[in-house]
C-alpha positions as CSV (number, residue, x, y, z in Angstrom):
1,M,8.5,1.7,-15.9
2,A,5.9,0.3,-13.8
3,R,6.7,-1.3,-10.6
4,R,4.9,-4.5,-9.0
5,V,3.0,-3.0,-6.1
6,F,0.6,-4.3,-3.1
7,L,-1.5,-2.0,-1.6
8,S,-2.4,-2.0,2.0
9,F,-5.2,-0.5,3.2
10,V,-8.5,-0.1,5.2
11,E,-12.0,-1.1,3.8
12,E,-13.4,2.0,5.0
13,D,-11.3,4.2,2.1
14,I,-12.3,1.9,-0.8
15,Q,-13.7,4.5,-2.9
16,L,-10.4,6.7,-2.7
17,V,-8.4,3.4,-3.1
18,N,-10.6,2.7,-6.3
19,L,-9.7,5.8,-7.3
20,F,-6.2,5.6,-6.7
21,R,-6.0,2.4,-8.8
22,G,-8.2,3.8,-11.4
23,Q,-5.5,7.0,-11.9
24,A,-2.5,4.2,-12.5
25,R,-4.8,2.5,-15.2
26,N,-5.5,6.0,-16.9
27,S,-3.2,6.0,-20.0
28,N,-2.9,9.8,-19.7
29,S,-1.6,9.2,-15.7
30,D,2.2,9.3,-15.3
31,L,1.3,7.1,-12.0
32,E,1.9,3.4,-13.5
33,F,2.1,0.2,-11.5
34,Y,1.1,-3.3,-11.7
35,D,-1.6,-3.9,-8.5
36,F,-0.9,-6.8,-6.9
37,S,-3.3,-6.2,-3.6
38,I,-6.2,-8.3,-2.8
39,K,-9.3,-7.1,-4.9
40,D,-11.7,-9.4,-3.5
41,P,-11.3,-10.6,0.6
42,Y,-10.6,-14.0,0.9
43,N,-13.8,-16.0,1.7
44,S,-12.1,-17.6,5.0
45,E,-12.1,-16.8,8.7
46,N,-8.8,-19.1,9.1
47,E,-6.3,-16.3,10.0
48,S,-3.4,-18.6,9.0
49,Y,-4.9,-19.1,5.5
50,I,-5.2,-15.4,5.2
51,Q,-1.7,-14.6,6.2
52,Q,-0.4,-17.1,3.7
53,Q,-2.5,-15.9,0.8
54,I,-1.1,-12.1,1.4
55,R,2.7,-13.6,1.8
56,Y,2.1,-14.8,-1.7
57,K,1.1,-11.6,-3.1
58,L,4.0,-9.9,-1.3
59,D,6.5,-12.3,-2.9
60,L,5.3,-11.1,-6.2
61,V,5.9,-7.3,-5.6
62,S,8.9,-4.8,-4.9
63,V,6.8,-2.2,-3.1
64,T,4.2,-1.9,-0.5
65,V,2.0,1.3,-0.8
66,C,0.2,2.3,2.5
67,L,-3.0,4.1,1.2
68,L,-3.2,6.4,4.7
69,G,-6.8,7.2,5.5
70,Y,-7.9,8.7,8.9
71,N,-8.1,5.3,10.6
72,T,-5.6,3.0,8.8
73,Y,-2.8,2.9,11.6
74,R,-5.5,1.5,13.7
75,S,-5.9,-1.9,11.6
76,P,-4.5,-4.9,12.4
77,W,-4.2,-6.2,9.1
78,V,-2.3,-3.0,7.8
79,N,0.1,-3.3,10.6
80,W,0.5,-6.9,9.7
81,E,0.9,-6.6,6.0
82,L,3.2,-3.7,6.7
83,R,5.5,-6.0,8.8
84,A,5.3,-8.9,6.8
85,S,6.3,-6.6,3.7
86,A,9.2,-5.3,6.0
87,R,10.6,-8.9,6.9
88,K,10.5,-9.7,3.2
89,G,12.9,-6.8,2.4
90,K,10.1,-4.8,0.3
91,G,10.0,-1.4,-0.1
92,L,7.4,0.7,1.9
93,V,5.9,4.3,1.2
94,G,2.8,5.7,2.7
95,V,0.6,7.8,0.6
96,R,-2.0,10.3,2.5
97,L,-5.0,9.9,0.8
98,H,-6.7,13.0,2.2
99,S,-2.9,14.9,1.7
100,S,-3.6,15.8,5.6
101,S,-1.7,15.5,8.7
102,S,-5.1,13.8,9.9
103,D,-4.0,10.8,7.9
104,G,-2.8,8.4,10.4
105,I,0.7,6.7,10.0
106,P,1.0,3.3,11.3
107,S,4.3,3.4,13.3
108,V,5.9,0.2,11.2
109,L,6.0,2.9,8.6
110,R,8.0,5.3,11.0
111,E,10.1,2.5,12.2
112,N,11.5,1.5,8.7
113,N,11.6,5.2,7.8
114,A,9.4,4.3,5.1
115,E,8.7,7.8,2.9
116,I,5.5,9.5,3.1
117,V,4.0,11.8,0.7
118,N,0.9,13.4,-0.3
119,W,-1.5,12.3,-2.8
120,V,0.4,14.0,-5.7
121,H,1.2,11.7,-8.6
122,D,5.0,13.1,-9.2
123,D,5.8,12.3,-5.7
124,I,4.2,9.0,-5.3
125,I,6.1,8.0,-8.4
126,K,9.4,9.4,-7.2
127,A,8.6,7.6,-3.8
128,I,7.9,4.4,-5.4
129,R,11.0,4.3,-7.4
130,R,13.2,5.1,-4.5
131,A,11.5,2.5,-2.3
132,A,11.8,-0.5,-5.2
133,R,14.4,-3.0,-4.2
């Protein structure tokens, strides 16, 4: 059963993020979710407006999946998205894009006891199911 998921990531990882999205759309893959993340950046420099739009997206999902690259943990926007998700009671999951301990983990994932998994379909599917509320 597919879940509604918000993907949180940094722009430098967009190629891997798009591969991850593609695998979820592949009918031969067991990884299945509806992606409610932001596909195109908002055409605004107004932080309040951007936050409002992201909050709206978060209202539509049950889980936020943070795609962890080498520098994801440093992103103020990723950290804001994860905190906003946690405040809304959404499940949190971290997926290591490189399946490496070099993929830094944002502190908010640790603070909320989020499950962190490598990019292994079965592990991701199970983590999303467990995190969905």
